[in-house]
N, C-alpha and C positions, 0 to 999 in steps of 0.2 A: 354607421354600419356601411360596410363596403357595398357598393351597388351590385345588385344581382339581376338588374333589368337588361343587362347587356347580352342576354341570350338572343338567339334568332327568333324574332317574333313576327307573326303575320304571314309566315310562309310555311309550306309543308316541307318536312325534313325526313329523309330516309335514314334509318339507323339499323344496325344489325343486332338483333337481340340474341344473346347467347343461351343455349340450352346445353345441359351436361348429361352424358350417359355414363353411369358407373357400372363397370363390369370387372371381370378378372383381369383384363388388360387395363392399361392406363386410360383414364377418362379422356374422351375426345370431345372437343367443342363442336357443336353444330350451330350454324347460324342461319337465320332467316330474315329476309327483309321485311320491315314493318314500317308502315307509313305513319309519321308523326303528324297529328293534326295541327293546324295553325292556332295560335292564340288570338282570340277575338279582341278587338280594340277596347270594348267596355271592361273586360277582365283586366287587360293590361293597364288601363287607366286607374282602376281601383288599387291594383298592386303597387303601382308607381306612387299613388297618393299615400298608401300605408308606409311605404319606405321613406318618403319625404318627411312624413310626420315623425317617424322614428329617428331619422337622421337629425332632425331639429331638436331631439332630446326628449320627446314625449312618447316613449315606447308603449305605455299602456293604451294611449290613443291610437297608435299604429296597430296594435293587436286588436283593438275594437273594430277598426276598419276591416281587418282580415276576418274577424268573426262575422261581420256583415256580409262579406263576400261568401263565406262558408255556408250561409243560409241558402244560397242558390247552387250548392255543389252538385245537386242532381242534374242540373242543366249544363254542367261543365264537361269538357272532354278530358281525356287522360292527361294531356300536356298541361292544361290549365289547372287541373287538380294537383299535379306534381309541383307546379310552380307555386301554388298556394301553400302547400305543405313545406316547400323549400323556404318561403318567406317566414313561415311560422318557426321553422328550425333556426334560422339565423337570428330572429328576434329573441327566441328563448335562450339561445347561446349568448347573445349580448347581455341578457339579464342573468347570466350564470346559472340558468336552470338547465343543467346538462341532461337530466333525465327526460324532460319535455322535448329538448332539442333532438335527442336520439329517437324518441317516439315519432316526432314529425318527419325526420329524415328517413325513417323506415317506411313511412307512408309514401314518400317520394319514390323509392325504388320498388314499392309494391305495384306502382303503375307500369303497365307494359309499354304503351306507345309513347315513349319519351326519348329524347336524343341520347345517344350512347355517351356523349360527353358529360351530360347531366348525371347519368347513372354512375359513371366512373368517379366524378368529383364527389358525389354524395356518399358512395361507398368508402372513399378515402376519408371523408370527414367523419363518417360513422366509426371508422377504425380508430381515428385519433381521439374521438370523444370516449369511446370504450376504453381506450388506453388510459385516459384521465380517470375513468371510473375504476381502474384496476381490474376490469373484466377481460382478462387476457385471452380466454377461450373465445369470447365473442369478437374480440379484436382480430384474432387470427382468422376467424371465419370471414369477417368483412374484407380483410386484406387479401385472402385467397380469392374471394369473388372479384375483387377489384383487379387483381393480377390476371385473372382469367379473361377479362374483357379489355385489358390494357394491351395495346399493340406497340407501344413505345418501350424502348430500353429504360430500365429503372435508373433513376438518379441516385447519387450517393446518399442523399437524405432518406430516400425511400428504402434503400437497402438497410439503412440504420434503423428505420422504424421496424422493419421485419426482425432485425437482430434484437432490438429491445423486447419485442413481444416474445420471441423464441426464448430469450434469456429468462423472462419472467415466468414462462411456462416450463422452465427447467429443461428446455431442449437445447443444450449448450452446443452440441455439434452443429446444428442448423444455425444457431445464432452466430457461431464463428464464421461459417461460410458467408452469411449475409454481411457481417461487419468487415470481413476481409475483402469482399466485393466492393464495399464502399471505399475502403482504404486504397485498394488497387485502382479504382476509377479516379479517385482524387489525384493520386500520383500520376496517372496517365494524362490527366488534364493540367498537370503542372501545379497542383494545389497541395497544400499541407493538410494532412489528415487532422480533423478537429480533435481537440483534447478529450472531449467526452466519448468519442469513438474509441480512442485508445484505452480509456478507462474501462469501457465495456469489453473490449477485446481482452484486456488483462484479466477481467473478472471471469470471463469464460474459460480461459486457460487455467485459472486458479481452481475453478469448480471441477475441471477435468483432471486436476492434479498433474499438471504439466509445468513444473517450476522452471525448467529451462526456457520454455516459451514465454512464461510470465516475465522472466529476466530479459528476454529479447525485447519485449514490448516496453518494459521499464527503461531500457537503454534508449529506445526511441523517444520516450516521453521526456527523459532527461535532456536529450539532444534538442528537442523541439520546444519543450516547455520546462525550462530549468527552474523548478520550484523546490524549496527546501525539503518538503515531504517526499518528493520523488527521488531525490538523492539518497535520503535515508532508507526509503523502501528498496531502492536498487541495491544498496549496501546489504540490507537484510536478505535479499534474494541471493546475492553472491554467497553469503554465508550459508544459506539453505542448500545450495547446490555444491558446496564444498570448495568454492573459489575464494578462500580467505585473503589471498593476495589482492584480488580485484576488490574484495570487500574493503580492505584497508585503503586502497587507492580511491574508492568512491567516497569513503568517510573523510579521507584527508582532503579531497577536492571540496567536499561540502564544508569542511572546517575552514579552508582557505577562502571560500566564498562568503564566509560569515553566516552559513546556514545552520550551524550547530550552536545551540545555546543551553540546552537542557543538560543537567549534570549527568544523567544516565548515558546520554549520547557521547559526552566527553569521556566518561569512564570506558564506554565501549571502544572508542578510538584508542585509548591508552592500552586496553587489553589486546587490541589488534596489533599495535606496535610490538607489544611483548611477544605475541604469538608468532609474528613474522620476524623475530630476532632483531628488532631495532629498539632496544630498551631505552636508549638515550633520548629518543623522541618522546617516548612515553613519560620519561622523567621530566623533561622540559615542559611538556604539556600539563602534567599534573601539578608541577611546581607553580606554574603561572596561574592556573585556574584556582588552585587552593589559595594562593596569595591574593587573588582578586575576589575571592569569596564566592565564586561560581560553583565550586565543589567544596563541600563541608570538610573541614579538617578533623574527621572522626578517625577512629581506630582503623577501620577498614581502608580508608583512602590513604592514610599515612603509611600504612604497611605496604600498599601498592606502590607508593612513591619511593619508599626506602628500598624495596625489592628491585624496582626499576633502576635505581641509582647503583645498587650493588651489582646487578647484572651488567650494567654499563661500565663496571670497574671504577665507579665513583664512590668508593667506600667512605672517603673523608666527608663527602657531601651528605652521605646517608646517615652519618652519626647523629647530627642534631635532630634530624627527622625521627630517628629511632628513640632518642632521648625524650622527645615530646610525646611520642606514642607510648613509651614505657610509663610516663607519668600518669596517663589516663587509663591505662590498661589494668584489668583486675587480675591478670595472670603474669607469668614471667616470660611469655613468648617473645616480647620485644627485648627484654634483657638478654635472651638467648641470641637474638639477631645482633644486638649490640656487641655481645661477646665475640661473635664471628667477625664483625666489622673491625673491632679493636685488634683482633688477632691478625687480620689482613693488613692492617696499618701499623703493625708491630708495636702497639701500645699494650705491652704485656701485663702490667699491673691492672690496668683498666679492664683488660680481657678477663683476668682472674676474678675481679670484683663483680663484673656483670654476669659471668657464668655462675658464680656462687649464688648471686642474687636470683638468677633464673631457677636454680635448683631449689632454693628456699621458697620462692613464691609459687612454684608449680605451674602446671598447664603447659609444660614443654613436651613436644611430641617425641623428640630424640634426646632423652636425658643423657644417654651415654656420650653424645657429642660434647655436652657441657663438661664432663669429666675429662674428656680428651683435650679440650681447649685449656682447661686448668693445668693439665699435665704438660702440654706443649709450652704454655706461657711460663710456667715455673722452670722448665728446662732451659728456655732462652734466658732466664734470669739466673741460671746456674744453681737453682734451688733443687738439686737432684732428689733429695729425700722426699720433699713435697710433691715433686713431679711423679716419682714412682708410686707414691701413695694415691695420687689422682688416677694414674693408669690402672692401678689395682682395683679401684672402684669401677672404672670403665670396663674392666675385664669381667666383672660380674654381670654385665648387661649384654644380652645376646647380640644386639645390633652393632655394638662397638667392641666386642670381645677380641676379634681377630686383630684389629688395628691396635688395640691396647696392648695385646701380647707382644706384637712386633716392637712397639714403642718401649715397653718394659725392658726387653732385651737390649735395645739400642741405648737407652738411658743407663742401664746397668754397666755396659761397657764404657760409656763416656764418664760415668762416675768413677769407675775403677781407674781409668786413665787420668782423670783429674786428681784423684787422691794420690796416685803414684807421683805425679808431677809436684804436688804439694809436699810430699815427703822429701823429694830431692832438693826442694828449696829450703 
């Protein structure tokens, strides 16, 4: 147990006892000089003996010595009583008996004629112990009393303690002021704000529904404490405030740093690439992660890969992906996408087969497009009759009727021209 005998003993000490007047105006502190009596040698000797026994590892015996001293408490002055309760408090704290420690320290500050330094240190200890007990109202009371008798500027850690208490009491604005004071003081002293301070600052801004401020704090946390979760949280905040470009940058940086390993985070990055019009990066990412088994090659992810490849004008690479997806799908939606990919790569017969298969299997959102693909593919194969028949089917569907009608007219003219040339030959 840390020695507490190092107080001024055997001398009289003057201290200023605070009193408080509460009125309509702000409370003003009134002080009066109080003479602190000296600690007599016989009391000092017994307290020192109790501490030595406790320091040697026998706290019960140390407490027994204090109990013996307490039997003569009526003959003790205020300072001696306060020091006795102070010893009790430290011993109970060492035994992790917080409730008893708080009870003892309260008896210390109940004494009037004690050094102001003792009153201040005890109030601060009481605040910390009440914080451990999650009694935030009492903690705030002790801290307020301590601050009213404290003549020194608060340290960063003391500002943080206020911030923690205010946060637990749901007084987020006051908590913010306190934590910002701590951060500002640290910066002024050339120190780096501690990680848990920034976590608390972020939490306050979050509770106050200020996402832009949350984002600013996250930027600082990433800069000072580059942890994987902070990069991902920063990316999430960029998304929340509508900065998808920065969201992609943060996710990409996290990816390059090796901070992304979860499948969902990989998928999110791929989606951001698509959203920000860089589908090729999405395709490369998905292709690699699916091949390595980090992303499951299920229907959803294969579709995302194929769409990324097609958006990147890599239809040829998309085809085997779509073939695999079509094999495991229960509908014809991948056959429909295959039909489009085959059309784009001028594989006319394969486009016809895939489109017809999509129509047969069902589950296609734009059925008219399949008839259009069949019609265009037959046209390129000079199958005019089959082409017109497909366009007639497409003309019956509202979403494709206009395009089908235009194609019908065009194919009819081309068929007539083709037939005329055939007759001449």
